[in-house]
C-alpha positions as CSV (number, residue, x, y, z in Angstrom):
1,M,26.4,-30.2,-46.9
2,H,24.2,-31.5,-44.1
3,I,27.0,-30.9,-41.6
4,L,27.4,-27.4,-42.8
5,V,23.7,-26.6,-42.7
6,L,23.5,-28.0,-39.0
7,T,26.5,-25.9,-38.0
8,L,24.9,-22.8,-39.4
9,G,21.9,-23.5,-37.7
10,V,23.5,-24.0,-34.4
11,V,25.6,-21.0,-34.8
12,T,22.3,-19.0,-35.7
13,G,20.5,-20.3,-32.7
14,V,23.4,-19.4,-30.4
15,I,23.6,-15.8,-31.8
16,G,19.7,-15.6,-31.4
17,L,19.9,-16.8,-27.8
18,T,22.7,-14.3,-27.2
19,Q,20.7,-11.4,-28.3
20,A,17.7,-12.5,-26.5
21,Q,19.6,-12.8,-23.4
22,A,21.2,-9.3,-23.9
23,D,17.7,-7.7,-24.4
24,G,16.5,-9.6,-21.3
25,T,19.3,-8.1,-19.2
26,K,19.2,-4.7,-20.7
27,P,18.4,-2.2,-18.0
28,L,15.2,-0.3,-18.0
29,K,15.8,3.4,-18.2
30,L,13.6,5.2,-15.6
31,V,13.3,8.9,-15.1
32,V,11.7,10.4,-12.0
33,L,10.3,13.7,-13.2
34,G,9.5,15.7,-10.0
35,D,10.0,18.5,-7.5
36,S,11.9,18.7,-4.3
37,L,10.1,15.8,-2.7
38,S,11.7,13.4,-5.4
39,A,14.7,15.4,-6.0
40,G,15.9,14.9,-2.4
41,L,16.1,18.5,-1.1
42,G,18.2,18.6,2.1
43,L,19.6,15.2,1.6
44,P,22.7,13.6,0.1
45,E,22.2,12.5,-3.5
46,A,22.4,8.8,-2.4
47,S,19.5,9.3,0.1
48,A,17.0,10.8,-2.4
49,F,14.0,9.0,-3.7
50,P,15.3,7.9,-7.1
51,A,18.7,6.5,-5.7
52,R,16.9,4.7,-2.8
53,L,14.2,3.3,-5.3
54,Q,16.9,2.1,-7.7
55,K,18.7,0.2,-4.9
56,A,15.6,-1.2,-3.6
57,L,14.7,-2.6,-7.1
58,R,18.1,-3.9,-7.7
59,D,18.1,-5.6,-4.4
60,K,15.2,-7.5,-5.8
61,G,17.1,-8.3,-9.0
62,I,15.3,-5.7,-11.2
63,N,18.0,-4.3,-13.6
64,V,17.1,-0.6,-13.8
65,E,18.8,2.8,-14.2
66,I,16.9,5.7,-12.5
67,S,17.6,9.3,-13.3
68,N,16.7,12.1,-10.9
69,A,15.0,14.7,-13.0
70,G,13.6,16.4,-9.8
71,V,13.7,20.4,-9.7
72,S,13.1,22.0,-6.3
73,G,10.2,24.5,-6.5
74,D,8.8,23.1,-9.8
75,T,5.0,23.0,-10.4
76,A,3.4,20.8,-12.9
77,S,3.6,23.6,-15.4
78,G,7.4,23.8,-14.8
79,G,7.8,20.1,-15.2
80,R,5.9,20.3,-18.5
81,D,8.2,23.1,-19.8
82,R,11.4,21.2,-19.3
83,L,10.0,17.8,-20.2
84,D,11.9,17.3,-23.4
85,W,15.3,17.8,-22.0
86,S,14.5,16.1,-18.6
87,V,13.4,12.9,-20.4
88,P,16.0,12.1,-23.0
89,E,15.6,9.6,-25.9
90,G,16.0,6.0,-24.9
91,T,13.9,6.5,-21.7
92,D,11.6,3.4,-21.2
93,A,9.5,4.9,-18.4
94,V,8.8,8.0,-16.3
95,I,7.4,8.4,-12.8
96,V,5.7,11.8,-12.6
97,E,5.7,13.3,-9.1
98,L,4.6,16.8,-9.6
99,G,1.8,19.1,-8.2
100,A,2.8,19.5,-4.6
101,N,4.0,23.1,-5.2
102,D,0.8,23.8,-7.1
103,A,-1.3,22.8,-4.1
104,L,1.0,24.7,-1.5
105,R,0.6,27.9,-3.6
106,G,-3.2,27.4,-4.3
107,L,-2.8,27.5,-7.9
108,D,-5.9,26.8,-10.1
109,P,-6.4,23.0,-10.2
110,A,-7.4,23.4,-13.8
111,V,-3.8,24.7,-14.7
112,T,-2.3,21.7,-12.8
113,R,-4.6,19.3,-14.6
114,A,-3.8,20.9,-18.0
115,A,0.0,20.6,-17.3
116,L,-0.1,17.0,-16.1
117,T,-2.4,16.0,-19.0
118,D,0.2,17.4,-21.4
119,I,2.9,15.6,-19.8
120,V,1.2,12.3,-19.9
121,K,0.1,12.8,-23.5
122,R,3.6,13.8,-24.7
123,L,5.4,11.0,-23.1
124,K,2.9,8.4,-24.3
125,S,3.2,9.7,-27.9
126,R,6.9,9.2,-27.5
127,G,6.2,5.5,-26.5
128,I,7.4,6.1,-23.0
129,A,5.4,4.3,-20.1
130,V,4.0,6.6,-17.4
131,M,3.2,6.2,-13.6
132,L,1.5,9.0,-11.7
133,C,2.3,9.8,-8.1
134,G,-0.7,11.6,-6.6
135,M,-0.8,14.5,-4.3
136,V,-3.3,15.8,-1.7
137,A,-4.1,19.4,-1.3
138,P,-3.7,20.9,2.1
139,P,-6.7,21.8,4.1
140,N,-6.4,25.5,4.4
141,Y,-7.8,26.1,0.8
142,G,-11.1,24.5,1.7
143,S,-13.0,21.5,0.7
144,D,-14.0,22.7,-2.9
145,Y,-10.3,23.4,-3.7
146,A,-9.3,20.0,-2.4
147,A,-12.0,18.2,-4.3
148,R,-10.9,19.8,-7.5
149,F,-7.2,19.2,-6.8
150,N,-7.4,15.7,-5.4
151,S,-9.5,14.5,-8.5
152,I,-6.9,15.3,-10.9
153,Y,-4.7,12.2,-10.4
154,P,-7.2,9.4,-10.4
155,D,-9.1,11.2,-13.3
156,L,-5.8,11.2,-15.5
157,G,-5.1,7.7,-14.4
158,R,-8.4,6.4,-15.9
159,E,-8.4,8.7,-18.7
160,F,-4.8,7.6,-20.1
161,D,-4.9,4.2,-18.6
162,V,-1.7,4.7,-16.7
163,P,-0.9,3.4,-13.1
164,L,-1.5,5.7,-10.2
165,Y,0.1,5.6,-6.7
166,P,-2.5,7.6,-5.0
167,F,-0.4,9.7,-2.5
168,F,3.4,10.1,-2.8
169,L,3.8,11.1,0.9
170,A,1.5,8.4,2.2
171,G,2.8,7.3,5.7
172,V,5.3,10.2,6.0
173,A,3.2,13.4,5.6
174,A,2.7,15.4,8.9
175,N,4.9,13.0,10.9
176,S,7.5,15.2,12.5
177,K,9.9,12.2,13.0
178,L,10.0,11.5,9.3
179,N,10.3,15.2,7.9
180,Q,13.0,17.7,8.0
181,A,12.7,20.9,10.1
182,D,10.4,22.6,7.6
183,G,7.8,19.8,8.1
184,I,7.5,19.2,4.5
185,H,10.5,17.4,3.1
186,P,11.2,13.8,4.1
187,T,14.2,12.8,6.1
188,A,16.3,9.9,4.8
189,E,14.2,7.7,7.0
190,G,11.0,9.2,5.5
191,V,12.3,8.5,2.0
192,D,12.8,4.9,2.7
193,I,9.4,4.6,3.9
194,I,8.0,6.0,0.7
195,V,10.2,3.7,-1.3
196,N,9.0,0.7,0.6
197,N,5.4,1.8,0.1
198,V,5.5,2.5,-3.5
199,L,7.8,-0.4,-4.3
200,P,5.2,-3.0,-5.2
201,A,3.4,-0.6,-7.6
202,V,6.7,0.2,-9.3
203,E,7.5,-3.5,-9.6
204,T,4.2,-4.1,-11.4
205,F,4.8,-1.1,-13.5
206,L,8.2,-2.3,-14.6
207,G,7.1,-5.8,-15.0
208,S,4.4,-4.7,-17.5
209,I,7.0,-2.9,-19.5
210,R,9.4,-6.0,-19.5
211,Q,6.4,-8.1,-20.6
212,Q,5.6,-5.7,-23.5
213,R,9.2,-5.7,-24.5
214,A,9.4,-9.4,-24.5
215,T,6.1,-9.6,-26.6
216,K,7.5,-7.3,-29.2
217,G,10.8,-9.3,-29.3
């Protein structure tokens, strides 16, 4: 009887360990919800931000599957309208990269703020972690517009306690060597710089999700 109990205990322990290992190696499913900047307009799919970010993370031993849910020309409102089918069930986290087209078109910052607020609320209500990538308004609409627009991202980061990468195009914007002929969309080299710059923030973001998963498990 003692041998049987011991054997069952060992088997149960092995099964538990195997399940824990499986959970630990289960890839995190991440969606990049964005516009042409993250979609990779003008670039091969393998050179777009989601693909390059996935490679960079995997090179660091982080098991992640990243889906490219970028749509060229999308505003924050457009991203909100397609949110449910762009972010499927089973998604662990979303990087939101939206707002550049709003600023380029001079859309009312209140409309952009409302759309991004709705996106964050809806994702959080589904138990999906959110990271915001900020945008900066171009100078041609004046300082008042810039102040109203640029404050959206840090405000939402604080309000919803979500991580914020302040400016998606940091280190690349306005550099002709790192942008395509239109002066707006990054080249493959520009994308790699964006990935390198944002990588520490994404690592921290995903690490917190792993930690929460381990705690719940």
